[in-house]
C-alpha positions, -999 to +999 in steps of 0.1 A: +311-205-015+305-243-024+313-268+002+336-286-019+365-259-020+390-272+003+367-302+012+395-325+008+417-304+034+450-319+042+452-356+049+488-353+063+492-389+076+478-420+059+459-433+091+437-404+104+415-412+133+382-392+140+373-384+175+338-391+183+323-381+217+292-375+237+288-335+246+305-323+277+323-354+284+350-356+310+377-384+310+403-389+337+432-409+328+446-433+355+472-420+376+493-430+404+477-425+439+505-402+454+485-371+467+508-347+450+499-361+417+478-338+394+458-361+374+456-360+333+420-348+323+404-346+290+373-323+287+350-326+253+329-300+239+335-273+260+312-241+251+326-210+246+296-193+232+261-196+223+265-212+190+267-250+187+299-247+168+313-226+193+331-257+214+366-271+219+382-301+234+410-298+257+436-324+271+454-318+301+486-333+308+493-352+341+515-334+365+509-301+349+515-266+365+505-231+359+537-228+336+521-257+314+522-245+276+491-245+255+490-258+217+458-249+200+447-270+168+426-253+142+411-273+114+407-264+078+378-265+055+378-235+034+361-214+062+328-233+055+332-269+066+355-290+085+354-299+122+381-304+152+377-344+149+399-340+115+429-328+139+430-361+159+461-374+145+482-343+159+467-349+191+480-383+192+514-373+181+515-347+206+505-366+235+534-392+223+561-368+216+551-337+233+534-349+263+539-319+284+519-297+267+481-290+271+461-292+236+429-275+230+414-285+196+388-260+185+358-259+166+345-225+151+314-210+135+314-219+099+308-193+069+281-198+043+264-180+012+251-154+038+277-152+065+313-140+060+342-159+078+357-123+087+359-112+114+336-139+128+360-168+132+387-143+143+363-133+170+357-171+179+395-176+185+395-143+208+367-158+229+385-191+231+416-174+244+395-152+269+379-186+281+410-203+286+426-172+305+395-171+328+399-209+334+437-210+336+436-217+372+409-241+371+426-260+343+463-255+357+477-242+326+498-211+316+487-181+294+515-193+266+498-201+234+509-219+203+489-225+171+488-254+145+465-250+116+458-265+084+446-250+054+420-221+062+430-231+101+464-220+093+453-188+079+432-181+108+462-189+130+483-166+116+462-138+111+450-140+148+488-142+160+499-114+138+470-091+143+446-100+172+472-111+198+473-077+216+488-089+247+515-110+229+504-143+243+515-164+214+546-179+213+544-196+180+524-206+149+526-234+125+510-230+090+503-262+070+494-252+034+476-220+049+468-189+027+489-160+035+477-134+010+441-130+000+450-100-024+476-121-044+473-117-081+474-152-083+441-155-068+426-124-082+434-133-119+426-171-113+398-183-136+398-215-115+362-219-103+372-231-067+393-198-063+364-177-075+342-191-052+361-184-021+365-150-034+325-150-037+322-163-001+336-132+015+303-116+006+317-081+006+324-053-019+359-067-025+386-041-028+423-048-023+425-028+010+398-053+026+416-083+012+448-073+026+429-065+059+424-101+063+458-114+050+487-124+073+510-112+047+497-077+051+496-078+089+526-093+098+552-071+119+585-073+133+571-083+166+554-116+152+558-149+170+582-176+155+565-190+126+571-224+109+557-228+074+550-259+052+539-259+016+533-281-015+546-269-050+518-288-064+491-273-043+460-266-068+444-243-041+476-226-025+499-208-052+536-210-045+536-175-038+518-177-007+544-194+014+573-183-002+561-142+000+554-147+035+588-164+043+606-135+025+587-111+042+596-126+077+633-126+069+629-089+060+614-082+092+636-100+113+610-126+126+624-162+136+609-187+111+614-218+091+599-227+056+596-261+043+588-264+004+580-297-008+581-292-048+562-322-057+534-324-029+499-309-032+474-298-007+488-322+020+510-353+020+520-387+034+548-408+036+585-395+043+576-359+039+546-362+065+573-376+090+599-348+079+569-320+084+560-337+119+598-337+130+604-302+120+573-290+136+580-307+172+614-296+171+603-259+163+578-262+195+606-274+215+626-244+208+601-218+206+573-230+228 
């Protein structure tokens, strides 16, 4: 699949800042000298595997405890590109509006013409969760997780939460323009070169059951965690059916969820609708995570 597919992934806010850091940096934020204070701590490019892409940044808040909940950020990029630095705006917003949460901003191995994203990238998320659990006492965090993903990262967040979370550790998942049904006829019947490139990326003998097996829409059950969805009506990459159909299925299953559809927005947005997205997201987090 061409790198151009989803290359312009989600510019949700006008001013995006990109986090540039040295490997394995640790930054301690100034804190009072009270001996009971647990200081804030940032650890960058923590390795969770042998590949150079298998790293995450973790932002630990001041005065955290073993009850401190974790939000995992998953970048987009069509499964073939992108980097955790693209989620820097969300980190800044969370640290301002949801300062009690620990934040884990992840990279994962990227697909290419010879390497399928599935199940590789889902296995990477499993490895991250296992690493966080192993280190929860060291980090002083809980084993309660939430996900915020954009585009391909939203797809991975939903699919992992619905199908790979065997211990029910995920409290909630948020999708901003994430694909939900890879077997959607709107994809299979499309003549758009970008859509056909994404199908070619899978690099498998494509049959509908296989596509359904990697689709949140087909893996979600009544035990799924609360889910919040955001989609644009003019999105050239995500058919309107993707968000709408999943929302309808969540309603049928009785899963707590929220669905926001912006008729005039595309694959990402700025301005008042961006503010609306953030306000709804942080309210949902406060209620369900």
